[in-house]
C-alpha positions as CSV (number, residue, x, y, z in Angstrom):
1,M,33.1,42.8,-30.0
2,T,36.6,42.1,-28.6
3,L,35.2,42.1,-25.1
4,A,32.4,39.7,-26.1
5,T,34.8,37.4,-27.7
6,T,37.0,37.4,-24.6
7,N,34.1,36.7,-22.4
8,A,32.9,33.8,-24.6
9,S,36.4,32.3,-24.4
10,A,36.5,32.6,-20.6
11,Q,33.1,30.9,-20.3
12,Q,34.4,28.0,-22.4
13,K,37.4,27.4,-20.2
14,P,36.7,24.3,-18.0
15,T,37.0,24.1,-14.3
16,T,39.8,21.7,-13.4
17,G,40.9,19.9,-10.3
18,Y,42.2,16.8,-8.6
19,A,39.9,14.7,-6.5
20,P,41.5,12.6,-3.6
21,V,39.8,9.3,-4.1
22,N,40.9,5.8,-2.9
23,G,44.6,6.7,-2.7
24,I,44.9,8.5,-6.1
25,R,44.5,12.2,-7.1
26,M,42.1,11.9,-10.0
27,Y,42.3,14.7,-12.6
28,Y,39.0,16.0,-13.8
29,E,37.6,18.8,-16.0
30,V,34.1,20.3,-15.8
31,H,32.6,21.8,-19.0
32,G,29.3,23.5,-19.4
33,S,26.2,23.3,-17.2
34,G,23.1,21.2,-16.8
35,E,22.6,17.6,-15.9
36,P,25.9,15.9,-15.2
37,V,27.5,13.3,-17.5
38,V,30.8,11.7,-16.7
39,L,33.1,10.8,-19.6
40,L,35.3,7.7,-19.1
41,H,38.2,7.2,-21.6
42,G,39.6,4.0,-23.1
43,A,42.7,2.2,-22.0
44,F,46.0,4.1,-22.4
45,M,44.0,7.3,-23.4
46,T,43.4,10.7,-22.0
47,I,40.7,13.4,-22.2
48,T,42.4,15.0,-25.1
49,N,42.9,12.1,-27.4
50,N,39.6,10.3,-26.6
51,W,37.0,13.1,-26.4
52,D,38.3,15.6,-29.0
53,G,35.1,17.1,-30.5
54,W,32.8,15.3,-28.1
55,I,33.0,17.6,-25.2
56,S,32.2,20.8,-27.1
57,E,29.0,19.2,-28.4
58,L,27.9,17.5,-25.2
59,S,28.6,20.6,-23.1
60,K,26.2,22.7,-25.1
61,T,23.3,21.3,-22.9
62,R,25.0,19.4,-20.1
63,K,27.6,19.6,-17.4
64,V,30.4,17.4,-18.8
65,I,32.8,15.9,-16.3
66,A,35.8,14.4,-18.1
67,V,38.2,12.4,-16.0
68,E,41.6,10.8,-16.4
69,M,41.7,7.5,-14.5
70,Q,44.5,5.8,-12.5
71,G,47.8,6.2,-14.3
72,H,46.3,7.9,-17.3
73,G,47.1,11.5,-18.4
74,R,47.5,13.8,-15.4
75,T,46.4,11.2,-12.9
76,A,49.5,9.6,-11.4
77,D,49.7,5.8,-11.1
78,I,49.9,3.9,-7.8
79,S,50.7,0.4,-6.8
80,R,47.1,-0.9,-7.3
81,D,45.7,-3.1,-10.0
82,I,44.1,-1.1,-12.8
83,T,40.9,-3.1,-12.9
84,D,37.4,-2.0,-14.0
85,E,36.2,-2.6,-10.4
86,N,38.8,-0.4,-8.9
87,L,38.3,2.4,-11.5
88,A,34.5,2.1,-10.9
89,D,35.0,2.7,-7.2
90,D,37.0,5.8,-8.1
91,V,34.3,7.2,-10.3
92,A,31.7,6.7,-7.5
93,A,34.1,8.4,-5.0
94,L,34.6,11.3,-7.4
95,L,30.9,11.9,-7.6
96,T,30.8,12.0,-3.8
97,H,33.7,14.4,-3.8
98,L,31.9,16.7,-6.3
99,K,28.7,16.4,-4.3
100,I,26.8,14.9,-7.2
101,P,24.3,12.4,-5.9
102,R,23.8,10.7,-9.3
103,A,25.1,11.2,-12.8
104,D,24.9,9.8,-16.3
105,L,28.0,7.9,-17.5
106,M,29.5,7.6,-21.0
107,G,32.5,5.3,-21.5
108,Y,34.5,4.1,-24.4
109,S,36.2,0.7,-24.6
110,M,37.8,0.2,-21.1
111,G,35.7,3.2,-20.0
112,G,32.5,1.4,-21.1
113,G,33.5,-1.5,-18.8
114,V,34.1,1.0,-16.0
115,A,30.7,2.5,-16.6
116,M,29.0,-0.9,-16.4
117,Q,30.9,-1.8,-13.2
118,T,29.9,1.5,-11.7
119,A,26.3,0.7,-12.4
120,I,26.7,-2.8,-10.9
121,R,28.7,-1.7,-7.8
122,H,27.2,1.7,-7.2
123,P,23.7,1.6,-8.7
124,D,22.5,4.6,-6.7
125,K,25.2,6.7,-8.4
126,V,24.2,6.0,-12.0
127,R,21.1,7.3,-13.7
128,K,21.9,6.2,-17.3
129,A,24.9,4.8,-19.0
130,V,26.2,5.0,-22.6
131,I,28.5,2.1,-23.5
132,L,30.7,2.6,-26.5
133,S,32.4,-0.6,-28.0
134,S,32.8,-2.5,-24.7
135,T,32.2,-6.0,-23.4
136,F,31.1,-7.4,-20.1
137,R,33.1,-10.7,-20.6
138,S,36.4,-11.3,-22.2
139,D,34.8,-13.8,-24.6
140,G,32.8,-10.9,-26.0
141,M,35.6,-10.0,-28.4
142,V,36.0,-11.6,-31.8
143,A,38.4,-14.6,-32.1
144,G,42.0,-13.5,-31.7
145,A,41.3,-10.0,-30.4
146,Y,41.5,-10.7,-26.7
147,E,44.5,-13.0,-27.2
148,S,46.5,-10.2,-28.8
149,I,46.3,-7.9,-25.8
150,P,49.1,-9.4,-23.7
151,K,51.4,-9.2,-26.7
152,L,51.4,-5.4,-26.8
153,T,54.5,-3.5,-25.7
154,A,55.4,0.2,-25.4
155,D,57.2,-0.1,-28.7
156,D,53.8,-0.7,-30.4
157,F,52.8,2.8,-29.4
158,K,56.0,4.5,-30.4
159,G,55.3,7.9,-32.0
160,S,51.5,7.5,-31.5
161,P,49.2,10.1,-30.0
162,I,48.9,7.7,-27.0
163,E,52.7,7.9,-26.3
164,T,52.8,11.6,-27.1
165,E,50.0,12.6,-24.7
166,Y,51.4,10.4,-21.9
167,K,54.8,12.1,-22.1
168,K,53.1,15.5,-22.4
169,L,50.6,15.2,-19.5
170,S,51.8,12.5,-17.1
171,P,53.6,13.5,-13.9
172,T,56.0,10.6,-14.6
173,P,56.6,11.1,-18.4
174,D,59.6,8.6,-18.5
175,D,57.4,5.7,-17.1
176,F,55.5,5.0,-20.3
177,P,56.7,1.4,-20.7
178,K,55.9,0.8,-17.0
179,F,52.4,2.3,-17.5
180,I,51.7,0.1,-20.5
181,R,52.7,-3.0,-18.6
182,H,50.6,-2.0,-15.6
183,V,47.5,-1.5,-17.7
184,L,48.1,-4.8,-19.6
185,A,48.6,-6.8,-16.4
186,A,44.9,-6.5,-15.6
187,A,43.6,-6.1,-19.1
188,S,45.1,-9.5,-20.2
189,K,43.3,-11.4,-17.4
190,G,40.0,-13.0,-18.2
191,Y,37.0,-11.2,-16.8
192,D,33.2,-11.6,-16.4
193,Y,31.0,-9.0,-14.7
194,G,28.2,-11.5,-14.4
195,A,25.1,-11.6,-16.6
196,D,22.8,-11.6,-13.6
197,K,24.6,-8.6,-12.2
198,L,24.4,-6.6,-15.4
199,K,20.7,-7.6,-15.8
200,A,19.9,-6.4,-12.3
201,T,21.3,-2.9,-12.8
202,P,18.5,-0.4,-12.7
203,A,20.2,2.2,-14.9
204,P,19.1,2.0,-18.6
205,M,22.0,1.5,-20.9
206,F,22.7,2.6,-24.5
207,F,25.0,0.1,-26.3
208,I,26.8,1.7,-29.3
209,H,29.0,-0.4,-31.5
210,G,30.6,-0.5,-34.9
211,D,29.9,-3.3,-37.2
212,A,33.6,-4.1,-37.4
213,D,34.7,-3.0,-33.9
214,G,36.0,-6.4,-32.7
215,V,33.0,-7.2,-30.5
216,R,31.0,-10.3,-31.4
217,L,27.5,-9.3,-32.6
218,A,26.1,-12.1,-30.5
219,H,27.7,-10.5,-27.4
220,V,26.2,-7.1,-28.3
221,A,22.8,-8.8,-28.6
222,E,23.3,-10.5,-25.3
223,M,24.1,-7.3,-23.4
224,F,21.0,-5.6,-25.0
225,R,18.8,-8.6,-24.2
226,L,20.0,-8.6,-20.6
227,K,18.8,-5.0,-20.3
228,G,15.3,-5.8,-21.7
229,G,16.0,-5.7,-25.4
230,E,14.7,-7.9,-28.2
231,T,11.0,-7.2,-27.8
232,H,8.3,-6.1,-30.3
233,G,7.9,-2.5,-29.4
234,D,4.7,-2.1,-31.5
235,M,3.0,-5.0,-29.6
236,G,3.9,-4.1,-26.0
237,P,6.3,-2.2,-23.7
238,R,9.8,-1.7,-24.8
239,T,13.0,-1.3,-22.7
240,A,14.4,2.1,-21.7
241,S,17.8,0.7,-22.9
242,R,18.9,1.2,-26.5
243,L,21.2,-0.3,-29.1
244,A,22.9,1.2,-32.2
245,I,25.3,-0.5,-34.6
246,L,27.0,1.9,-37.0
247,P,27.9,0.6,-40.5
248,D,31.5,0.5,-41.8
249,T,32.8,1.4,-38.3
250,T,35.8,0.0,-36.4
251,H,36.8,0.2,-32.8
252,V,39.0,3.3,-33.6
253,T,36.7,5.0,-36.2
254,L,33.7,4.8,-33.8
255,M,35.2,7.7,-32.0
256,Q,35.2,9.7,-35.2
257,R,31.4,9.4,-35.5
258,E,30.5,12.0,-32.8
259,R,28.3,13.9,-35.2
260,I,26.1,10.9,-35.6
261,I,26.4,9.5,-32.0
262,V,26.0,12.7,-29.9
263,P,22.4,13.5,-31.1
264,M,21.5,9.8,-30.3
265,V,23.1,10.1,-26.9
266,N,21.3,13.3,-26.1
267,D,18.0,11.8,-27.2
268,F,18.6,8.8,-24.9
269,L,19.7,10.9,-21.9
270,N,16.7,13.3,-22.4
271,A,14.1,10.5,-22.7
272,K,11.7,10.2,-19.8
273,P,11.1,6.8,-18.1
């Protein structure tokens, strides 16, 4: 019994590494086996404080590749703008490095934007994408939300899991204020991925939002509509993309709903065209 327990623990231990992509050394972990899905964390976050509980569920049936993007967690920062476009190019390069021709993507907040940009910029690399509480234009947020981003400082994260994990994992633990400023420099600029570009992406997308997550419901509907939504599925074909809005759920508490969301994600990723 002791030997069996030891073997089970060894099997659960992820494969880890650093991929040299576009001037950075991107940290990644590989859990489980099966069809690949890449997890893309939110701004300021890490694998540990974004995907706690998610990886163990998803990796039961899939190869889960969790990454830490430029400047986040164990991936050192460089003097390059932390934009969704740059990060998307890194994700595509990581897949090439790992010899994975195409993968599913799942991104939260900033990571959802990176997933959409990867699908736009590298359509051959993305099979399906799960977008958690993200927008494709800066006006997708509710009034006042986007305007509050430039006002954030490192002091706003004092004592938080974000600061704690940065100081624990980063190769430059004393640079937390600099890291916050670097992320905000790009995040506070207006952005628009382009409705036509999002519409043209061949990858089906599953948009998952909370009903109080700071994203305008009209914007959520627009994204889903661009991907073929808003049809009468009983009267004709329906899109391969999907939409879910969870009740009594905020931007933060959405990530505490993995027991509800993971089965829906598995159903979406398993669905045949």
